[in-house]
VOFI-454145 format. One record per residue (C-alpha): residue number from 1; residue in three letters; chain; z negated, x, y. Coordinates in pm, 1 decimal, decimal comma. Last residue first. Example, Ala and Ser with C-alpha at 12.3 -4.5 7.8 and 13.67 -1.06 7.14 Angstrom:
% VOFI-454145
NODE|i|aa|ch|up|east|north
NODE|2|Ser|A|-714,0|1367,0|-106,0 $
NODE|1|Ala|A|-780,0|1230,0|-450,0 $
END
This chain:
% VOFI-454145
NODE|i|aa|ch|up|east|north
NODE|101|Unk|A|507,5|-1723,6|-5059,9 $
NODE|100|Unk|A|657,4|-1384,8|-4991,2 $
NODE|99|Unk|A|876,6|-1361,2|-4683,6 $
NODE|98|Unk|A|1172,5|-1134,7|-4729,9 $
NODE|97|Unk|A|1306,3|-978,2|-4411,6 $
NODE|96|Unk|A|1666,0|-1063,2|-4350,9 $
NODE|95|Unk|A|1914,0|-783,0|-4404,2 $
NODE|94|Unk|A|2037,6|-622,3|-4085,5 $
NODE|93|Unk|A|2353,2|-673,7|-3885,1 $
NODE|92|Unk|A|2395,5|-455,7|-3580,2 $
NODE|91|Unk|A|2489,2|-480,4|-3214,2 $
NODE|90|Unk|A|2454,3|-179,6|-2986,6 $
NODE|89|Unk|A|2525,6|-208,5|-2612,9 $
NODE|88|Unk|A|2518,6|134,7|-2453,5 $
NODE|87|Unk|A|2356,8|197,6|-2117,5 $
NODE|86|Unk|A|2458,9|310,6|-1771,3 $
NODE|85|Unk|A|2321,8|-13,1|-1623,3 $
NODE|84|Unk|A|2666,9|-128,5|-1509,2 $
NODE|83|Unk|A|2808,6|-30,2|-1849,3 $
NODE|82|Unk|A|2541,9|-231,8|-2031,0 $
NODE|81|Unk|A|2607,1|-530,0|-1804,2 $
NODE|80|Unk|A|2981,4|-514,1|-1867,0 $
NODE|79|Unk|A|2916,0|-495,9|-2243,1 $
NODE|78|Unk|A|2676,9|-793,9|-2224,1 $
NODE|77|Unk|A|2951,7|-988,4|-2046,1 $
NODE|76|Unk|A|3201,7|-900,4|-2317,2 $
NODE|75|Unk|A|2951,2|-998,6|-2586,0 $
NODE|74|Unk|A|2951,0|-1341,5|-2428,4 $
NODE|73|Unk|A|2654,1|-1516,2|-2269,3 $
NODE|72|Unk|A|2655,8|-1875,0|-2392,1 $
NODE|71|Unk|A|2285,5|-1950,5|-2437,1 $
NODE|70|Unk|A|2154,2|-1929,2|-2080,9 $
NODE|69|Unk|A|1814,5|-1775,6|-2146,8 $
NODE|68|Unk|A|1659,8|-1760,4|-1801,4 $
NODE|67|Unk|A|1784,8|-1405,3|-1756,0 $
NODE|66|Unk|A|2140,1|-1528,2|-1806,8 $
NODE|65|Unk|A|2086,8|-1805,0|-1553,8 $
NODE|64|Unk|A|1959,3|-1552,9|-1297,9 $
NODE|63|Unk|A|2255,1|-1324,2|-1363,4 $
NODE|62|Unk|A|2491,8|-1616,7|-1304,9 $
NODE|61|Unk|A|2309,7|-1703,8|-980,7 $
NODE|60|Unk|A|2349,7|-1344,6|-861,4 $
NODE|59|Unk|A|2726,2|-1378,1|-884,0 $
NODE|58|Unk|A|2978,6|-1184,1|-1092,1 $
NODE|57|Unk|A|3203,8|-882,5|-1061,1 $
NODE|56|Unk|A|3001,0|-657,5|-1290,7 $
NODE|55|Unk|A|2864,3|-425,3|-1021,7 $
NODE|54|Unk|A|2818,2|-707,6|-770,1 $
NODE|53|Unk|A|2616,0|-908,8|-1020,8 $
NODE|52|Unk|A|2399,4|-604,5|-1088,9 $
NODE|51|Unk|A|2333,7|-561,9|-716,3 $
NODE|50|Unk|A|2241,6|-928,8|-675,6 $
NODE|49|Unk|A|2011,7|-925,1|-978,8 $
NODE|48|Unk|A|1836,5|-624,8|-828,8 $
NODE|47|Unk|A|1856,3|-275,2|-974,2 $
NODE|46|Unk|A|1540,9|-63,7|-985,4 $
NODE|45|Unk|A|1655,5|130,8|-1292,8 $
NODE|44|Unk|A|1333,6|34,3|-1470,2 $
NODE|43|Unk|A|1384,4|-325,4|-1354,7 $
NODE|42|Unk|A|1732,7|-344,5|-1504,8 $
NODE|41|Unk|A|1608,4|-179,8|-1824,8 $
NODE|40|Unk|A|1315,4|-420,7|-1859,9 $
NODE|39|Unk|A|1545,6|-716,3|-1786,9 $
NODE|38|Unk|A|1790,8|-599,7|-2056,9 $
NODE|37|Unk|A|1521,1|-554,5|-2318,9 $
NODE|36|Unk|A|1372,2|-898,3|-2242,7 $
NODE|35|Unk|A|1718,0|-1060,5|-2261,6 $
NODE|34|Unk|A|1789,7|-895,8|-2595,6 $
NODE|33|Unk|A|1453,8|-1010,1|-2736,0 $
NODE|32|Unk|A|1528,8|-1358,8|-2602,4 $
NODE|31|Unk|A|1854,0|-1382,4|-2795,5 $
NODE|30|Unk|A|1707,4|-1230,4|-3111,7 $
NODE|29|Unk|A|1408,6|-1473,3|-3101,8 $
NODE|28|Unk|A|1608,1|-1795,2|-3070,7 $
NODE|27|Unk|A|1630,2|-1865,6|-3446,1 $
NODE|26|Unk|A|1268,6|-1757,6|-3496,6 $
NODE|25|Unk|A|1147,1|-2007,4|-3237,3 $
NODE|24|Unk|A|1364,4|-2280,7|-3392,0 $
NODE|23|Unk|A|1209,9|-2226,3|-3736,6 $
NODE|22|Unk|A|856,5|-2208,6|-3595,6 $
NODE|21|Unk|A|905,3|-2534,7|-3408,8 $
NODE|20|Unk|A|1030,6|-2714,7|-3720,6 $
NODE|19|Unk|A|754,6|-2565,2|-3937,7 $
NODE|18|Unk|A|467,5|-2663,5|-3704,7 $
NODE|17|Unk|A|212,6|-2380,7|-3702,8 $
NODE|16|Unk|A|422,9|-2227,2|-3425,5 $
NODE|15|Unk|A|303,7|-2497,4|-3187,5 $
NODE|14|Unk|A|-63,6|-2433,2|-3260,5 $
NODE|13|Unk|A|-8,1|-2057,8|-3230,6 $
NODE|12|Unk|A|158,0|-2102,4|-2891,7 $
NODE|11|Unk|A|-117,8|-2327,9|-2757,1 $
NODE|10|Unk|A|-384,8|-2082,1|-2871,3 $
NODE|9|Unk|A|-193,8|-1792,2|-2718,8 $
NODE|8|Unk|A|-149,9|-1983,2|-2393,5 $
NODE|7|Unk|A|-512,3|-2087,4|-2365,4 $
NODE|6|Unk|A|-660,2|-1754,9|-2474,1 $
NODE|5|Unk|A|-919,6|-1764,2|-2199,9 $
NODE|4|Unk|A|-859,3|-2056,0|-1964,4 $
NODE|3|Unk|A|-1027,7|-1898,9|-1665,4 $
NODE|2|Unk|A|-1271,2|-2094,8|-1453,8 $
NODE|1|Unk|A|-1272,1|-2017,5|-1080,7 $
END
């Protein structure tokens, strides 16, 4: 079996070299960072999508969509999820990082 060493990373770096792709990637980063944090916490607590859905009064399919990056998850839903996972949802505004050119 031949492994494609570095194939994904190479592909990703080639895509991100394109300004329009890089801009969109950065715009979506906060959303996907939040989703990654939430999934890690859910897994750490050993809670299934179905169990989480039950705890927040939703359906497993809605949790699956959320984890797939569904873009219209409300702050209220994130608050319910945080409560169900015995966590605190913290939202902050931070200054943008300056990029020197």
